[in-house]
C-alpha positions as CSV (number, residue, x, y, z in Angstrom):
1,M,67.9,125.9,-62.8
2,P,70.7,128.0,-65.1
3,T,73.6,126.5,-63.2
4,H,75.6,130.2,-62.5
5,R,79.5,129.6,-63.4
6,T,82.1,131.9,-62.2
7,R,85.4,132.8,-63.9
8,F,87.3,130.2,-62.2
9,Q,85.5,127.4,-62.7
10,S,86.4,127.3,-66.3
11,L,90.4,126.9,-64.8
12,P,92.1,123.9,-65.3
13,T,93.6,124.0,-61.7
14,E,89.6,123.8,-60.8
15,A,88.9,120.9,-63.2
16,I,87.7,118.5,-61.3
17,N,89.4,114.5,-61.7
18,R,87.4,111.3,-63.1
19,A,90.1,109.3,-62.2
20,T,90.2,109.9,-58.2
21,L,86.8,110.4,-57.4
22,N,86.8,107.9,-55.3
23,L,89.4,109.2,-52.9
24,D,87.8,109.1,-49.9
25,R,87.9,105.2,-50.2
26,L,90.6,104.3,-51.8
27,T,93.7,102.3,-49.1
28,A,96.6,104.5,-48.0
29,D,98.6,102.2,-51.2
30,E,95.8,102.8,-53.6
31,I,96.4,107.0,-52.8
32,V,100.0,106.7,-53.2
33,D,99.5,104.9,-56.3
34,V,97.2,107.4,-57.8
35,M,99.3,110.5,-57.2
36,L,102.6,108.8,-58.3
37,A,100.2,108.3,-61.9
38,E,99.0,111.2,-61.4
39,D,102.9,113.1,-61.2
40,R,103.6,111.1,-64.1
41,R,101.3,112.9,-66.5
42,M,102.7,116.4,-64.7
43,L,106.0,115.4,-65.8
44,S,105.2,114.9,-69.6
45,A,103.8,118.0,-69.4
46,V,106.1,120.0,-68.4
47,L,109.1,117.9,-71.4
48,K,106.8,119.7,-73.2
49,E,107.7,123.0,-72.7
50,K,111.2,122.3,-72.5
51,A,112.5,124.5,-75.5
52,R,110.2,127.4,-73.9
53,I,112.3,126.4,-70.2
54,A,115.8,126.9,-72.4
55,T,115.0,130.0,-73.8
56,G,113.9,131.5,-70.4
57,V,117.3,130.6,-69.2
58,E,118.6,132.4,-72.0
59,F,116.8,135.4,-70.9
60,I,118.5,135.1,-67.3
61,V,122.5,134.6,-68.3
62,T,121.6,137.4,-71.1
63,A,120.6,139.4,-68.4
64,L,123.3,138.7,-65.9
65,R,126.0,139.0,-67.8
66,K,124.3,143.1,-68.1
67,G,124.5,143.3,-64.4
68,G,120.8,142.7,-63.8
69,R,118.5,140.9,-61.6
70,L,115.8,138.1,-61.0
71,F,113.6,138.4,-59.1
72,F,110.3,136.1,-58.7
73,V,106.8,136.9,-57.7
74,G,104.0,134.8,-56.6
75,A,100.6,134.6,-53.7
76,G,100.7,131.2,-51.9
77,T,102.4,128.2,-53.0
78,S,103.6,129.9,-55.9
79,G,105.1,132.6,-53.9
80,R,106.7,130.2,-51.3
81,L,108.5,128.6,-54.3
82,G,109.6,131.7,-56.0
83,V,110.7,132.1,-51.8
84,L,112.7,128.8,-51.3
85,E,114.3,129.4,-55.5
86,S,115.8,133.2,-54.5
87,A,116.8,131.6,-50.8
88,E,119.0,128.5,-52.4
89,M,121.6,130.9,-54.7
90,P,123.8,132.5,-51.8
91,P,124.8,129.1,-49.9
92,T,124.3,126.7,-53.3
93,F,126.4,128.9,-55.5
94,S,127.8,132.5,-53.6
95,T,125.2,135.1,-55.2
96,D,124.8,138.3,-53.4
97,P,121.1,138.0,-52.0
98,S,120.1,141.0,-53.9
99,L,120.9,138.9,-57.3
100,V,117.7,136.8,-56.7
101,Q,114.8,138.2,-55.1
102,A,111.4,137.2,-54.1
103,I,108.8,138.9,-53.9
104,M,105.4,137.5,-52.1
105,A,102.2,138.7,-51.3
106,G,101.6,139.7,-47.9
107,G,104.8,139.9,-47.2
108,K,107.5,137.8,-45.5
109,D,104.2,136.3,-42.9
110,A,102.8,134.5,-45.3
111,F,105.2,132.7,-46.1
112,F,103.9,130.7,-42.5
113,S,100.3,130.9,-42.8
114,M,97.6,132.6,-44.9
115,R,96.7,136.1,-45.4
116,E,93.3,137.2,-46.2
117,G,92.5,138.7,-50.0
118,V,95.8,139.8,-50.2
119,E,96.9,137.7,-54.0
120,D,94.3,139.7,-54.9
121,D,95.3,143.4,-54.9
122,Y,96.8,143.8,-58.3
123,E,97.9,147.6,-57.0
124,D,100.2,146.3,-54.5
125,G,101.9,144.3,-56.3
126,A,102.2,146.8,-59.1
127,R,103.9,148.7,-56.2
128,A,106.4,146.1,-54.1
129,L,107.9,145.8,-57.7
130,S,108.2,149.1,-59.2
131,R,109.7,149.9,-56.4
132,V,113.2,147.2,-57.5
133,V,112.9,146.8,-60.7
134,R,114.5,148.1,-62.9
135,K,116.3,147.9,-67.5
136,H,118.0,144.4,-67.7
137,D,115.9,142.7,-65.0
138,V,113.8,139.4,-65.4
139,V,111.0,139.4,-63.9
140,I,109.5,135.6,-63.6
141,G,105.4,136.0,-62.7
142,V,103.8,132.5,-60.8
143,S,100.8,131.9,-61.0
144,A,99.0,128.5,-61.3
145,S,95.8,130.0,-62.2
146,G,97.1,132.5,-64.3
147,M,95.2,135.0,-62.8
148,T,96.6,136.3,-59.5
149,P,95.9,139.7,-59.6
150,F,98.9,140.1,-57.3
151,V,100.6,138.8,-59.6
152,L,99.6,140.5,-62.8
153,G,100.1,144.5,-61.1
154,A,103.7,142.8,-60.6
155,L,104.0,142.2,-64.4
156,T,102.8,145.4,-65.3
157,S,105.6,146.8,-63.1
158,A,108.4,144.9,-65.0
159,R,106.7,145.5,-68.3
160,K,106.7,149.3,-67.4
161,A,110.3,149.3,-66.9
162,N,111.3,147.4,-69.6
163,A,112.2,144.3,-68.2
164,R,111.9,141.1,-69.4
165,V,108.9,139.5,-68.2
166,I,108.2,135.2,-67.9
167,F,105.2,134.0,-66.8
168,V,104.8,130.4,-65.1
169,T,101.5,128.8,-64.9
170,C,99.9,126.2,-65.4
171,D,97.1,127.6,-67.7
172,P,98.4,127.3,-71.0
173,A,95.3,129.4,-72.5
174,T,96.0,132.6,-70.1
175,E,95.6,135.5,-72.0
176,L,98.7,136.7,-71.0
177,Q,100.1,135.9,-73.9
178,M,100.9,138.4,-75.8
179,F,101.3,140.9,-72.5
180,V,105.2,138.3,-71.4
181,D,108.0,137.8,-73.2
182,L,107.5,133.8,-72.3
183,T,105.0,131.3,-71.4
184,I,105.8,128.4,-69.9
185,A,102.7,126.4,-69.1
186,P,103.0,122.6,-68.4
187,A,99.4,121.6,-68.8
188,V,99.3,119.5,-65.9
189,G,95.6,118.3,-65.8
190,P,93.5,118.3,-62.5
191,E,94.5,118.2,-58.9
192,V,94.0,114.7,-57.6
193,I,91.9,117.0,-55.0
194,A,90.1,119.7,-56.9
195,G,91.6,123.3,-56.7
196,S,95.2,121.7,-54.6
197,T,97.0,123.1,-56.7
198,R,99.9,122.6,-54.0
199,L,99.6,118.8,-55.7
200,K,100.5,118.7,-59.9
201,A,101.0,122.6,-60.4
202,A,102.9,123.0,-57.9
203,T,105.5,120.0,-58.4
204,A,105.7,121.7,-62.4
205,T,106.0,125.0,-61.5
206,K,109.0,124.1,-58.8
207,L,110.6,121.7,-61.9
208,V,110.7,124.8,-63.9
209,L,112.1,127.4,-61.6
210,N,114.8,124.9,-60.3
211,M,115.4,124.3,-64.1
212,L,115.6,128.1,-64.8
213,T,118.0,129.1,-61.5
214,T,120.1,125.9,-62.1
215,A,121.0,126.2,-65.9
216,A,121.0,129.9,-66.3
217,M,124.2,129.7,-62.8
218,V,126.0,126.7,-64.5
219,R,125.2,128.7,-67.6
220,T,127.3,132.1,-65.4
221,G,130.5,129.7,-64.6
222,K,129.1,128.5,-60.9
223,T,130.2,125.3,-61.8
224,Y,133.2,123.4,-62.4
225,G,131.8,120.6,-64.4
226,N,129.1,119.5,-62.3
227,L,131.7,120.2,-59.2
228,M,129.9,122.8,-56.1
229,V,132.9,125.4,-56.8
230,D,130.2,128.9,-56.1
231,L,129.2,127.0,-52.7
232,Q,130.0,128.8,-49.4
233,P,131.7,126.8,-46.9
234,T,130.0,128.7,-43.5
235,S,129.5,125.2,-42.1
236,E,131.2,122.3,-41.1
237,K,130.1,119.5,-43.6
238,H,130.7,122.5,-46.1
239,K,133.6,123.0,-45.2
240,E,134.4,118.7,-45.9
241,R,132.2,118.7,-49.0
242,A,134.6,121.9,-50.3
243,A,137.6,120.3,-49.4
244,R,136.5,116.9,-51.1
245,I,135.9,119.3,-54.8
246,V,139.3,120.7,-54.6
247,H,140.6,117.2,-54.3
248,I,138.3,115.7,-57.0
249,A,138.9,118.7,-59.0
250,T,143.3,118.9,-58.3
251,G,144.0,116.1,-57.4
252,L,145.5,116.7,-54.2
253,P,144.9,114.4,-51.3
254,I,142.2,115.8,-48.9
255,E,144.6,116.7,-45.9
256,E,146.1,119.4,-48.6
257,A,143.4,120.5,-50.3
258,E,141.9,121.3,-47.0
259,R,145.4,123.6,-46.3
260,L,144.7,124.9,-49.8
261,L,141.6,126.3,-48.8
262,R,142.8,127.7,-45.7
263,Q,145.1,129.9,-47.4
264,A,142.8,130.9,-50.3
265,G,140.1,132.4,-47.1
266,W,138.2,128.8,-47.9
267,H,137.1,130.6,-51.8
268,V,136.9,127.3,-53.4
269,K,137.2,128.6,-57.7
270,A,140.8,130.8,-55.9
271,A,141.8,127.2,-54.5
272,I,141.2,126.0,-57.6
273,V,143.1,128.0,-59.7
274,M,145.8,128.4,-57.1
275,Q,146.9,124.8,-57.1
276,R,146.0,124.0,-61.7
277,T,148.0,127.6,-62.2
278,G,151.7,128.4,-59.4
279,L,149.0,131.8,-58.6
280,S,149.1,133.5,-55.6
281,Y,145.7,134.4,-54.0
282,S,145.7,137.4,-55.1
283,K,146.8,136.1,-58.6
284,A,144.0,134.1,-59.3
285,L,141.3,135.7,-58.3
286,A,142.4,138.5,-61.1
287,R,142.8,135.9,-63.3
288,L,139.1,134.9,-62.7
289,R,137.5,137.4,-62.8
290,K,139.0,138.0,-66.3
291,A,138.0,135.0,-67.2
292,H,134.1,135.9,-66.4
293,D,134.7,134.0,-63.1
294,S,134.8,131.1,-64.9
295,I,137.2,127.9,-64.0
296,R,136.7,126.2,-67.0
297,A,138.6,129.4,-68.6
298,A,140.6,130.3,-66.0
299,V,142.7,127.4,-66.3
300,G,141.4,124.8,-69.4
301,G,142.1,121.2,-69.0
302,D,139.5,117.9,-69.0
303,I,137.2,117.8,-65.5
304,E,135.4,115.6,-66.8
305,A,138.3,113.3,-67.2
306,R,139.6,113.9,-64.4
307,V,136.6,113.0,-62.4
308,T,135.5,109.8,-64.1
309,R,139.1,108.6,-63.5
310,E,138.3,109.5,-59.6
311,L,135.4,107.7,-59.9
312,D,137.2,104.6,-61.1
313,R,140.0,105.3,-58.6
314,T,137.9,105.0,-55.6
315,G,135.3,102.6,-57.2
316,I,132.1,104.2,-56.0
317,R,128.9,102.7,-55.9
318,P,125.2,103.9,-55.1
319,R,124.8,103.4,-51.5
320,R,122.1,100.6,-50.5
321,T,120.1,101.8,-48.0
322,R,118.0,99.3,-45.6
323,R,114.4,99.9,-45.7
324,P,113.0,100.5,-41.7
325,T,110.4,97.2,-40.5
326,P,106.7,98.8,-41.2
327,G,105.7,99.5,-37.6
328,R,109.3,100.2,-36.1
């Protein structure tokens, strides 16, 4: 009897993993071991995409410096990863919510519950992006399988708008290679559970998206060294973190750092520039604008040496935590 094959059957994300054929016979420890072994292979696959990820970062940096924005487009798990990425940008880097956006098949409701058929709507994807995309933007289509119609429709609109197009997939053989500006395709191989792309494929995708956004934010002046100087101190925890950052960057005692932050309206970058230059708040902001929002360009100095001295002085070491006793 001839075997019927579908177009999905040949996808890497649908392949059967020979190493986990006996998965339901394993103990909990053995399942964890198998999953960790597969994740190690996944990390190797991401590493092979390093040069392409770096190219993607430069695409985004160039776009942001020209006034462009960043869009993530996806469905299901891939769509949720884009939503997470965009949602974390304002609190972490004080970006305007419009700077990094996510478009997910099925809209907001689909983030929390499955909506049947939305990922297959090519026209809806095209319409969703055509309403917002423009020249100088970067659009990142995310599709583990490499063939989600909603995403392909959106990327078609991105191309028509002359936006940069990056495609993140786990199928290196995707036919979109000639259609997009850049493909990042970690070949993670078959999943522990066949077809469950919330596992290796999703983890690899999350790593790629983290690197694209984080490196782009760093390259556009959102950190000072590795200090999160563009955070939004909207809670007591974040205000305490802001004071620690100013303390580390300037050498001020914590209490004085807090007073300076209050003078600067809890604007961490302005507070650091004020202390390092003696400028008023308004003049510190003006200097930052002239320096394209980069503290290093605004005040110079060696933040690495200052932080190293502070770490040596305090003798900070990783804190050991006691493992809970099983069953408690």
